[in-house]
N, C-alpha and C positions, 0 to 999 in steps of 0.2 A: 708592333708588329704591324699594324693594322696600315705605315703607311710604306713597309716594306711591297704589303702585298699588293695596294695598292699600284706599284709598279711593270706589275705584271698582268694587271686582272684587263678584261679586254672592254672595247666601248661604242654603241652603236652611233656614226656619223652617217643623218642623212639617209635611216636605209643600210649602211652599211656599217661590214660590223668590225674594224679593225683591233686588226692581234698583232701588229708590229712594231716591236721594244722602241725601237727610236716615237715613234707619233703618241702613244701609250703617254712614254717620259715626259716632251713636246705638253702634250692636255693639262696632264697632271703639274705640273713644275710651274703655265701657265694658269691652269684651276685652283683647284683647292690644295695648293700645297703648304701656302703660307697659316692659315685656318688651321689646315690639320699639325703643323710642325705645334705653331704660340698654342694648342688649346691641349697641346701632349707633352708640350716644355712641365719637367719635375717643380716650377716653382715653388710651393706646396714643399716639397723637400729641401728645398735648399732655406726655406727660410726656416723650418724645426732648426737643419742645422745650424743658423743664426739663432737660435733660442725665443721661437716664438709659435707658438702653437691657432694661431688665429686662422681659423674656414677661410677669411675671406681672400688667400691667396691659392685658394685654388677656386677661384671662381674664371680663370679661362678654361678652364676643362667647358663650359656652359655652349663655348665655340661647337664643340663638334653635331650639337643637336642638328646642326646645319642639315647632316645627315640624314639628321630622320626624312627630312624633305622627297630623301633618294628612295628611301624603306617602302616612306608610301604611293612614289611611285610604283614601282621596283613589283609592290600590292594588288595596287589597281588595272595595272599587267599583263596579274597568272592570277590574278584570281580570281572563280565564281562567281563571288559578291556581285551585286552591282552599284556601277559609280557612285551613285545619292546613297548605297549606304554609306561606305569609306570615305565621302564627304562627311560625312553624319558624324564619325565615329574622329575623323580629324577636323570638327570644328570638335567634339564634346573632349579634345584630347588640346586642344592650345585653350581648351577654358579652364582648365587642372590646372595647366603648367602655368598662365598667367596670374592668377587663384597662389598657385604655389612660391613662384617668385614675389608677388606683389607682400605674400607674407613671408616670403621671408628677412624683408625689405620693412616692413613693422615688424618685425623680430631686433633687427639690426640696430630704428631707431630706439628702440628701449633702453638696449645698451648702450647709443653713446648719447643720450640727455637725460638717459634714467631719469623718461616719461612714464605714466600710468591712464595717459590720458583713453589709449588704445585697449590697455588692458585690463580697467576696470578695478582691479584689483593691487596690492604692495607688494606684496611676498612673491609679482610675478616670479621673478628669475628665481623662486628657491623649488616653484615647481617642477614635473617630473620633465624629461625633453616632450613625449609624445599630448601632450598636455599644454605648456607651449608652443607650441608646434600646429593645435588646429585651434586654439584657441587666434592664435596668427592668422591660420590659413580661414576659418572662419569672418574672420577684420577682413581680411579681403578678401572672398570675395561677396561681399552683401558691402566692401567699393565701390566697387568694380558693377554691381547691380545698379547702384547708384544712389544706396540704399547706406545712407551713415549721421546717425543718432549723437557723434561725439564730438564737440566745438575743439582744433584743438590748439593750444600755450603759446607752444615753443614756434623759432621761426620754423625751425627744421619737419616739423610737425605742419604745417604750412604750404610748406613747400613737398611734403611731400600726399598729402591732401592734392594740393592740384594739380601733381603731375601723374597719380592717380584715378584723377575726373579725366583728363585730356583720355588718358589711354580710356577707362571707359569706354569717353565716347563715340573713338573712335574703332574702342574693339565689337564693344555691343553693336553698335551701330549696323558693322561690317554684317558681324556675325550673322544678326537678324536679316538680316537680309539676303542671306547666300542661302541660311536655314527654311528661307519660306522657296528656293525654288529647288531645295534639293527635295521637301516632299513631298512640291508635286509632281520634281520628277519620278519622285520612288514610284509612281504607279502609274506613267504618260500613256500606256497605253490603255489602260481601263478605261480615262481622262479620252484619249482617243476615241475608245470605240464609243463612251456616253454620246459626243459631239458623232458623230455616224451614225447612229440610229435614229439619239433628235433628226438627225434631217431625212434618217428614210422616211418616219411617221411620219413628220411633213409632207409631205413628198406625196404617199399614200392619200392622205386623209386630204391636199390638194388635189387631186385623182379621182377623189371614190372609189375609193377601192374596199371592199366585201369586203368584212371582220374578218371574215374564215379565209383569207389571202393572205389580211395582213400580219393574221398569227402564221400563220406560215412559213410569210417569207423572219417575222421574228425567232421564232422559231432555229432559221435557218443561223441567221448571222448568233442566236446565242449559239450554237454549237459552232459554229466560226471559234468562238471566243473561248470555247472553254476551253476546248482542241487544243486552240494556239493561241490564245491569248489575241486575238485576233489580227493572227503576224500570217504573210500570205507567204507560206516555205516557200515558191515560185522567184516571189521579186525578191526575199532575200537571198537565194543564191542566187540570181542571178547580179548584184553590187560584187558578187566575186570574182577575183579573175577566175579566166577558164582551168589553170590547174585547181585553186583550191575550188573551184565549184564542181570538178567531175571528180575533185578527190573524196571532199562531204558524198555526192546523190551515189558514189560508188558503196560510202563506210554505211551510208543509212538505209536502205537498199540492196546490197549482193547478195544479205543474206533469203532477198525474197525468192532473188534468182536461183539462187545455188539451190533451190530444196526441188526443182522442175524436175522431174524426168526429162522433158525432152532437151531441158541441158546439161543431166548427166556427165558425161565423155565431155565438157568442156569448158565444166564450175573449176575447176582451175587452171585454165588461158589466164587469166589475171585481167589482157586486152580485150579478147571476147564477153570476157565479163563484161568490164567498165565502160565496154562502147552497146551494149546492149539497155547499160541501165541509165548514159543514155539520153535512148529511145523510148522511154517511160516517163507517159504525162502523167496531173493530175487529177483524180472524179472526184468533186464528192459525190453523193446519191443520196433520198429522200426516201426515206423511209416507205413504204407501201411501193414505192416505185419500179418499175419491173424495169430491170438490168441486162434481156435479153429476156428477147418469145421467144421456144418451140419454132423453128418450121424457117426462119428467117437465114438469110442468110450470115454466114461469120464473118468476121474482119477483122475483130480485135480480141485479145486477147488482156484478163484480166485477175493481177495481185489487189488482197483484202490485202488489206494493213492496218486495215479500225475498222470494225465491226459486227455484224449480222445479218445471212440476206439467205435465205428457203430455195429452194428448187421447188419445183413446184408439177408436178404428173397434169396429163390432162380434165382430171377430174376437182384437180386446183389442191389437192393435199400435199403437205409436206415431206418429198420424199428423204430428205438429207438436208445440215442445215453446213453457208461456208461461214467460217471464222478465219481471226485474225490466223496472218499466215497460208492461207490458204493463195487456191489457183483455181483459175478455170475457164476454159474456150483457147488451150492450147493448140489442139487440131485447125483451128478455125486459120491460124495464122500461115499455117505449109498445104491448108490444100480446100477448094472453091466449097463446102461444108453446109446441111443447115443448122439449125442448131437439135440438139436432139430432149431441149428445155426448155423451159422459164423459170427463167431462175429471177425475185423478187428480193429486195432491201427491205430487211424484219428492221433494222433500226438506222441513223445514218454510219453513215458506212464511204470512211475514206479509205478511196483505191490507187491502186496504178492502170496503166491503159497501157501497152502494146501493141501497136498494127499491122496489118501482112506488109502493108509497103515500108514501112520504119526495119518490120525483123527481112528485110530480102533486102534489101542494104545494106545493110550489115551483114551478113550472111558471104555479100559480093565479098566485100573486102577481108573472108578470111572464107576460105576455101576450103581447109584439109578441116574445120569444124563446124564447114555446110555441109558437106559430106556427110561426117558420123552424126549431126543432129536431123538430115534427111532420111536415113536410114532408124535414126529411135521414132523420128516420126513417121513413118511406112509400115516401122509392124503397132504404134500404138496404132494407127485406125485399122492394119487389116482386125485387130482387137476390137474393136470401139463398132465397124462392119460387120463384122462375125455376132459381136455380141446381140448389134438391134436386127441383125436377120434375126437371130434367137427368139427377140425376143418379138417382132412382128409374127415367125409364127405359131406362138405362145400363145399370143391375141389371138387371132383370125381363130386357132385349134378350140379359146378356150369359146370365142363367136360362136364358132359351126357345134358345140357344143350344146352349148344354151340355149339354141335353136331349137338341139333337135327333143334337147325335156320340151323344151314351149311348146314342139308339136305334140307330144306323146303325153303333153294332159291336157288337150282340145280338143271338143266332140267331136267323130263321125261328119261329117256332110251327108244331108238326109239328100237318099233317088224317090223324089215323083212314082206311086204305081201306075199301074196301064189302069187299076178302077176314077184313081184322081187326072187321068191323062183323057177317060172319055166325057170324065164331070166334066173336065174343063172348057170339052170342046164343044155340051150339050151347055153350058152357059154359056157361052161364045156366041152360040148360032139365036136364045135367046135372045140377048141382048136389044139384037135390031126391031126387035117384035114391039118391043118395052116402048123401045124412041117412038 
């Protein structure tokens, strides 16, 4: 059945999917067809019909183990596991299979020469199937690892011992080298991070950077490591072709864009959203650093991917907190307005920035969406202006009320009496005479 299905199975050649029947048949006939045909040949059934029940007639089926390479290749291609982990699993499988194969050879040898050299017991063949299997497997495993305390007697045992020794030298010498590389690569990003931090620490010590500043630098790189395992997201995406890069960026960031009321009318326009996402620039802010300051002219809009920021007023009091998925500064990319509040990062913050210039380029490409966005922006701008005017008027009124209340509690100024004026004049006239 498997052979028949293979004639209909597409394959990939040099990045191209081949699906024509003629090419599929030609490739299979020139490739694994002979091996598959021999491995599935009913030799054991023919032998059984001839009166033999020897299991050795089923040995041709072992040739189908070659398909395991295709299985592991497909698994590595479609699995989320690290290639190093799959490599370790393959090594474990090879060791177990070779131990099973050599154990079967040991068991067959005891049947062939009626030997007890490896079994250490006279009634070995009277034991149960699993008892004989695990004892054979045990002797195979210790022989492959280079330890075998038994001394062969029969020439067949000597030949078997030589063959197993050659296999163990070739197999385990290769496995040890491969296994060491796999363990090293299992966490290659952590190794790279350690090497990078060693270089940074050496540089800062050489330049005699103050310890406080060194600590800030180390904390920053530690945050990069914890948040992305030391990977630069921009560099990862830059290695992709433009089509996949745009697709990945849209998948990762489109939801941030759709939450903004400014883009409410265009959230179903996939091309518009994709173009906006392409303009986003990643930025990381350190704790207690100002992202925007009140009164400055805004030219950027911010999307909070991770972290928390505090909105503070003129008295440096926190009036609001921005968290993952929130945004601010959307009016700044449409109008030359001043920031109405200061925003400070409370933690390390991963953000995306959309600049006014980039957004205007997007609007020029999509005139229909541009008109809708401008209408929404105008409405929100008017609302914001009205709120700011009301707030300013309310603050001025409160200041006047506070000033009036303060004046009401102050004592009235004292006016000089006529007698005191005459006394002052008299003292002024006497003063020159005293001098």
